C-alpha positions as CSV (number, residue, x, y, z in Angstrom):
1,M,53.0,-54.5,23.8
2,R,49.4,-53.2,23.9
3,N,50.6,-49.7,23.1
4,Y,52.5,-51.0,20.0
5,I,49.3,-52.7,18.8
6,L,47.3,-49.5,19.3
7,I,49.9,-47.4,17.5
8,L,49.9,-50.0,14.6
9,L,46.1,-49.9,14.4
10,A,46.1,-46.1,14.4
11,L,48.7,-46.0,11.5
12,I,46.6,-48.5,9.5
13,L,43.5,-46.4,10.0
14,I,45.3,-43.2,9.0
15,C,46.8,-44.9,5.9
16,C,43.4,-46.3,4.9
17,N,41.7,-43.0,5.4
18,K,44.3,-41.2,3.3
19,K,43.8,-43.8,0.5
20,Q,40.0,-43.4,0.6
21,N,40.4,-39.6,0.5
22,L,42.6,-39.9,-2.6
23,I,40.1,-42.2,-4.3
24,K,37.2,-39.8,-3.5
25,K,39.3,-36.8,-4.7
26,K,40.0,-38.6,-8.0
27,L,36.3,-39.4,-8.5
28,V,35.4,-35.8,-7.9
29,E,38.1,-34.5,-10.2
30,E,37.3,-37.0,-13.0
31,P,33.6,-37.8,-12.9
32,I,32.2,-40.4,-15.3
33,V,30.1,-38.5,-17.7
34,K,27.1,-40.5,-19.0
35,I,24.6,-39.9,-21.7
36,L,21.4,-41.7,-21.0
37,T,19.7,-43.7,-23.7
38,Y,16.6,-45.9,-24.2
39,G,15.1,-47.8,-27.0
40,L,16.4,-50.5,-29.4
41,P,19.8,-49.4,-30.5
42,D,21.3,-49.7,-34.0
43,F,24.1,-52.1,-32.8
44,D,26.6,-51.3,-35.5
45,R,26.2,-47.6,-34.9
46,S,26.3,-48.1,-31.1
47,R,29.5,-50.0,-31.3
48,A,31.1,-47.0,-33.2
49,Q,29.5,-44.5,-30.8
50,N,30.9,-46.3,-27.8
51,S,34.4,-46.4,-29.2
52,V,34.5,-42.7,-30.1
53,A,32.8,-41.8,-26.8
54,K,35.7,-43.2,-24.9
55,K,38.0,-40.7,-26.7
56,Y,35.6,-37.8,-25.9
57,G,35.5,-38.8,-22.2
58,F,32.0,-40.0,-21.8
59,T,29.9,-43.2,-22.0
60,F,26.4,-44.1,-23.1
61,Y,24.2,-45.7,-20.4
62,A,21.0,-47.5,-21.4
63,V,18.2,-46.8,-18.8
64,A,15.3,-48.5,-20.6
65,G,14.3,-50.5,-23.7
66,C,11.5,-49.7,-26.0
67,V,8.8,-49.2,-23.4
68,V,9.2,-45.9,-21.6
69,T,7.0,-43.6,-19.6
70,Q,6.7,-39.8,-20.0
71,E,8.3,-39.5,-16.6
72,L,11.4,-41.4,-17.8
73,L,11.6,-39.4,-21.0
74,D,11.5,-36.1,-19.0
75,S,14.1,-37.4,-16.5
76,V,16.4,-38.5,-19.3
77,E,16.1,-35.2,-21.1
78,R,16.8,-33.3,-17.8
79,E,19.9,-35.3,-17.1
80,N,21.2,-35.3,-20.6
81,N,20.8,-31.5,-20.8
82,I,23.1,-31.2,-17.9
83,T,25.6,-33.7,-19.5
84,F,25.4,-31.8,-22.9
85,K,26.2,-28.5,-21.2
86,L,29.2,-30.1,-19.4
87,L,30.5,-31.7,-22.6
88,E,30.1,-28.3,-24.4
89,Q,32.2,-26.6,-21.8
90,K,34.8,-29.3,-21.9
91,L,34.9,-30.0,-25.7
92,G,33.5,-26.9,-27.4
93,H,30.2,-25.8,-28.8
94,D,30.5,-28.0,-32.0
95,W,31.5,-31.3,-30.1
96,E,28.3,-33.1,-31.3
97,T,29.0,-32.4,-34.9
98,R,32.6,-33.5,-34.6
99,F,31.5,-36.6,-32.6
100,E,28.9,-37.7,-35.2
101,K,31.5,-37.3,-38.1
102,E,34.0,-39.4,-36.1
103,V,31.3,-42.0,-35.4
104,D,30.4,-42.2,-39.2
105,T,34.1,-42.8,-39.9
106,M,34.5,-45.2,-37.1
107,Q,31.6,-47.2,-38.3
108,Q,33.2,-47.6,-41.7
109,I,36.5,-48.5,-40.1
110,Q,35.0,-51.0,-37.8
111,N,33.3,-52.7,-40.7
112,E,36.6,-53.0,-42.5
113,V,38.2,-54.4,-39.3
114,E,35.4,-56.9,-38.9
115,T,35.7,-58.0,-42.5
116,L,39.4,-58.7,-42.0
117,V,38.9,-60.5,-38.8
118,G,36.0,-62.5,-40.3
119,K,38.4,-64.0,-42.9
120,E,40.6,-65.7,-40.2
121,K,40.4,-69.4,-40.1
122,Y,40.0,-69.6,-36.3
123,I,37.1,-67.0,-36.5
124,I,35.3,-68.9,-39.2
125,E,35.6,-72.2,-37.2
126,K,34.4,-70.5,-34.0
127,E,31.4,-69.0,-35.9
128,K,30.4,-72.5,-37.1
129,E,30.8,-74.0,-33.7
130,L,28.6,-71.2,-32.1
131,E,26.0,-71.4,-34.8
132,K,25.4,-75.0,-33.9
133,E,24.5,-73.8,-30.4
134,G,22.2,-71.1,-31.8
135,N,24.7,-68.4,-30.9
136,G,27.0,-66.1,-32.8
137,L,30.3,-64.3,-32.6
138,Y,30.4,-60.6,-31.9
139,F,33.2,-58.1,-32.1
140,Q,34.1,-55.2,-29.8
141,I,36.4,-52.9,-31.8
142,D,38.3,-50.2,-30.0
143,L,40.8,-47.5,-30.9
144,T,44.3,-47.7,-29.6
145,D,46.9,-44.9,-29.1
146,C,48.4,-45.9,-32.5
147,E,46.9,-44.8,-35.8
148,N,45.3,-47.6,-37.8
149,I,45.7,-50.1,-34.9
150,F,42.6,-51.5,-33.3
151,D,42.0,-53.8,-30.4
152,V,39.3,-56.4,-31.1
153,K,37.6,-58.7,-28.6
154,A,35.7,-61.6,-30.3
155,Y,33.1,-62.7,-27.9
156,G,29.9,-64.7,-27.5
157,W,27.5,-65.9,-24.9
158,K,27.7,-69.2,-23.2
159,Y,25.9,-71.0,-20.4
160,I,28.3,-71.6,-17.6
161,N,26.9,-73.2,-14.4
162,G,23.4,-72.5,-15.6
163,E,24.1,-68.7,-16.1
164,S,24.5,-67.0,-19.5
165,E,27.9,-65.3,-19.4
166,R,29.9,-63.3,-21.9
167,V,33.0,-65.1,-23.0
168,V,35.8,-63.5,-24.9
169,Y,37.1,-66.1,-27.2
170,Y,39.9,-64.1,-28.8
171,T,41.7,-60.9,-28.2
172,I,43.0,-59.6,-31.5
173,V,45.0,-56.7,-32.8
174,V,44.3,-55.4,-36.3
175,N,46.6,-53.1,-38.3
176,L,44.5,-51.6,-41.0
177,F,47.4,-50.0,-42.7
178,N,49.0,-53.3,-43.7
179,K,45.8,-55.4,-43.2
180,K,47.5,-57.6,-40.6
181,V,45.4,-59.5,-38.0
182,T,47.2,-60.8,-35.0
183,K,45.6,-63.1,-32.4
184,V,46.8,-62.1,-29.0
185,S,45.0,-64.5,-26.7
186,E,42.2,-67.1,-26.5
187,A,39.2,-67.8,-24.4
188,S,38.7,-66.0,-21.1
189,S,35.5,-65.3,-19.2
190,C,34.5,-61.7,-18.5
């Protein structure tokens, strides 16, 4: 009986080790590329940048607010130079120009999407409810695999058990082609 338990434990350890190796291999093959940022962002622009960045295979990562040191500035520049070279190899020498053009377009599209969503009765009611608490409703608008279809998360901040938490009040799909707004789900905490 003891031998069976030892064999079973050995098999479990081997399987776990193989699974960990696969996870490590995937992380090495598909690193998360981050462009470091600091300062007060232009929130509308940032929303568009974040959406397009997903398509390009990188993210923006805020490392500081408005108060920065020269050491931080130098460090961010060093790290971002490495990241930009990697992105240039992966996406081509003109990737930044293409990216900025897509961000401009995405910002316009996201404004259209937000305008459509903002006309929905349940959104107007939620806005009024949140304004009474001194809060507001925000929208995360992301591309989908389908042209003119966008995923929208309508969220706000709420105190739950004494902690400020992000709450997604609605998950919405917007079809810009036919101007259709479809509520997919309501209220879930993130």
